[in-house]
Every structure is written in C-alpha cells, then in structure tokens.
N, C-alpha and C positions, 0 to 999 in steps of 0.2 A: 890682453883687455880686461877688465877687470871684472867682467861677467864671469870670465872663464873657470872661476869659482864658486862661484853661485849655487848653495842648493836650493835653490827656493822653495821642492816639494812639503807638504802640510806634515808631521809629523806628530806622532802623539807617545809622549817619553812618560814612562812610569816614575814617577818624583819622591824626593823625601825633604822633608821642609826641620831642620834643626836648628833650633832656637836656645843659644848659646846663653843663660839670666842668672842671676844667682838673686831675680827679683821678681820675676815675670811668672804669670800662671797661664792659662790657655784663656782664662774671662777677662786677663788684661794687656795680652799679647797683641798687638795690632803690626807690628811688621809682618809678622808667620801668618796671620789672613790675609793679608798684602799680596806677599806674595803665593798664599794661595789660592786667593782669588783670580791674581793677574796670569797664572797656568792653568789653571782650570778654565778658564775665558779663552784664551789663545789655544785649547783640547787637547792640554797635560793632563793625567789622573794620577793626586797625589794620593801614594799608598802608605807615606808614613808621616806623621806631624808627632813633634816631641819636640818637651822642653827639657834641660838639664842643666844642672850648676854651671859655672862657669871653673870648672876641674875637671887637669886629663884624662882620670879613669873615665868619668862619667860622656866626656867627649870620644873616647877611645870607642867604649863597649857601643857608644849606638850607631856611630861611623860601622865596627865591623857589623852589626845585625842589617843596615844596608847594606852594605856591602856583599853579603850573604844571599842578601833577596834576590833572586833571578830578574825579577817583575823594577826593580829599581833601575834606572840606568843615569839617575839626573838626584845630585844632591844640591842641597840649598843650607848654607848655614848663616845663618845672623847671629850677629853676637860676637865678644874677644878678639875682636884684630887690630884696637887699639894697641894704646903700646903701654899701659899699666899692667904691673904685677901679676894684675887678676886673670888679664886678657889674653886667656891659655888655646884659641880656636887654631889660629895659625899656627903655633908652636905645636899643636896636637898631632894638625891634620895634614900640615903641609911636606914630616917627612914619610909618610905614609906613599905620596905619591910616585906611581913610576914615571911619571911623566908631568912634568910644569909649563903650563901656558904662563908663559911672563906678560903676554900681551895684555891680559883680560886686566889685571893688576894695571898693570900702566896707561890702560885709557880710562879704566874708572876712576882712577887718581885725578888725570884730568878732566874728565867730565866733573867730576867734584870739586878740583878748583875753579873751578869754569859756573859751578850752583853756588857755592858756601864760601869761597876761598881759602889763602892760603891751608888753613885746617886740613884742608881735601886732602892735603899728600898724604899727610901723618895716618894716613890708614895701610893696614897692613894685607890689606884686600889680596883675595889670591884664586887663584884655578888652579886646578891640575887632573891630571886622570886616576882614578886607584882599578884596577883589575877591567878598564876599559868603561869604568864609568866616570862621569865627571862629575866636578868638584867645582860649587864656588863657596867661596866664604865671603858674607858679604858684613859690612855692619851691622849695630842693629835697629841706625833708626830708620824710621817708615820710608823717608827721604830716600836715603839709599838703598834699598831695598826694591825703590820704585826704580830709580835709575838706573841701576844695576840689571835687573829682569827688563825693560821697556828698552834701552838703549841697546845693549851688548847683549844680552842673555836668547832674549827670545827669535829676535833677528837673525843669530849664526846657529841656531840651535841645528838648525835642517842640517845644513851646511858639516859643521861639529859632527854631529852622529852618521853621516853621508861619512867621514875619514875614518872614524871608527869603525867601522863595519866594513870597510872593502878588505 
C-alpha cells in the first residue's frame, strides 16, 4: 500500500544552503534566496548560507563545516552540477557520501525533462547521506531549485528523516 511508507509528520530540520558559483554574491544570488524562502516557509531553519567558488577545496571546506555542525540535518548545494570542466560540486561531494540516494537524481531529471526538454537529462544532480545528514546537489537555476525543493525534497523530507533516525 502506498501510504505504508509515508511519514507525513511535520519536521523542522536545520539546513545549510551552499551556492557554488564563480560569479554570484549574496546580493545577486537568486537561487539561494529561493531555497531559503521555500525551506523556511515549510518550517525549516536555515543555519548556514554561503557562497563559494566552483573549486574543490572551497566546496570541501564548506561541506566539512556543515557536517561537523550538529544543528544541520540537511544540506542543499546549488550550482556546479553540469558537465563543464568548472562544474565541481558533484565530483567533490558525491565521493563523501556514505549512502547514495539515486532515485532523487533520476526523478529530478525526469521532472526537468518534462519542464525544459532534453537539456534536463544532462544535469548530474544527486543526493546522498554524509554522516546521517541529507545532501542534495541541485543545479544553479532558479527553476531547478524550485522544482527540486517543492516537488521532491519537501514532500519527502519527513519520511527521509524518519528513516535516518530509526
């Protein structure tokens, strides 16, 4: 039965939002502001919001800080998920995963294909767990962030946190 695995209880998770970009600042970053707004509107608390360059070391340092913070349960990155040689997020973060959540990327690419066509399947968006923290690596576009958060992350976060904690 479909409802058997649902955990619809309201949860409030401490979150980190990491924007990976060589050009954005907190003044010009719209994707991060959208992510923060959507998370907070759903009752989550954003404990950290940072922008780092699309460089392996900067991404690793930010991730280590979030992982060591006991108040952070969920980490969203935005940017660096494409196929350019400058797109370092997935190459840096995915090897840190204790567990992969391949269904996230698969479903995200399906939704993206439905919204924007064939270009949607070329995203390397992914998700996984690092030391019982949920990590979602999202593209940098506002629409991609909105789609991922509203259609996948928020509807399933209660169940995912329940699974991790049991």
